N, C-alpha and C positions, 0 to 999 in steps of 0.2 A: 495476382491478388491472393491466390490460394496459399502460396508460400508465405506471404506476409501474415495471413491469418494463423497459419501453423506456428510461426515464430512468436506471434502475440500470445497464442494459447500456451505455448511452452514457457513463456515469460511469466504468465499468470500462475502456472503450475509451480514454477520456481519460487514465486512469492508466497507459496503456502509453507515453505520451509521456516523453521524457527529462526528468528533474528538473533537471539541470544540463547542458543540451545543449552539445556542442562543434560546431565547424563540420562540416557533413556531408562525408563522403568524396566526393571529386569523381568517382570511378569508379562507386560504387554508389549514391550519394545517401543512404546510411544515416547516421543520427545515432547516435553512440555515447554511452553514459552510463547511469547507473542510472535506472530508470523512476520516475515519481512514486509509483506503488503500492509499489515496493520501498523507496523512501525513507520513505514514511509507515509502512510495516511496521517498518522498522529503528528509527524513532523510537518507535513504540509498544512494540516489544520492549525497547528501552532503558529506557523508563519502567517497564515491568512488572517487569524483573529488578533494577532499581537502587533500588527503594523498600524501606523497612523493611517486613518482613512480606511479602516478595515471594512470589508464588503458587508458585514452584518454585525449586529450585536446579538449574542446568544440569548435566547429566551424571548425575543420580540418577534411576533407575527410568524412564528414557525420557520424563520430563516435558518435555524440551526440544522434542519434537515437538508436544506440546500447546501450549506457549508460542508456537512458531512459527506454528501454525495460528491461534491467538488473535490474534497480531500482524497477520496478513493479514486476518483478519475485521475487526479494528479499522481497518486501512487501507482496506478496501472501504467501511466505514461512513463514513470521512472523505471518500472520493471521492464517495459518494452525497450526503452533506451539502453538499459543495462545489458539486456540480452543482445541487442544489436552491436554494442561496443565489444562484447566478448566474442562475437563471430567475425567482426571486421578486421 
């Protein structure tokens, strides 16, 4: 289990990289842009709320928070799967 946790942690670290990196700032060296994890979460949320029979309607009864958490959970799963496929 320890190895699996390490692989998962490394996948989340990889998710902090910019999805569409721009040239780094010459002074700070920082790259700007949305992270891979945020990009995956946005795509997952888009799929969840745009399908017929969507699990929630945003703005009603606080379900948007549940949907956002579910989107990041899906993004984390995608990062973990991507890391596994690169090592297999």
